[in-house]
C-alpha angles and dihedrals in degrees: 000000000000092000090051090051090049090049092052093048092048092050092049091051092046093050097041095111090051091049092051092049091050091051091050091052090047093051093048089049094049098046099033093099094043116104092223094044116193091358088071089059088065101034096049097061090041090053091050091050092050092048096048093043090051092048092050096045098043098031105041106021094033092070094070 
C-alpha cells in the first residue's frame, strides 16, 4: 500500500506541468463565451460564498 501511494505521488509530481496545462485549456474553454471571461472564474465562487454566508447568517441564526 505504501509503494502504491509513493507511485501515485511520484506520477502526480512528474505530470504536474501537463496537469497545469490541461487546467489552463479547460478554464479557457469554460469561460470563452462569458462576457467577463477569466474574471468570472473568480467572481462566481465569491458570489456563491456571499450568498451562502448570508443565507446561513440571516436564515438559520436570525431566528433566535
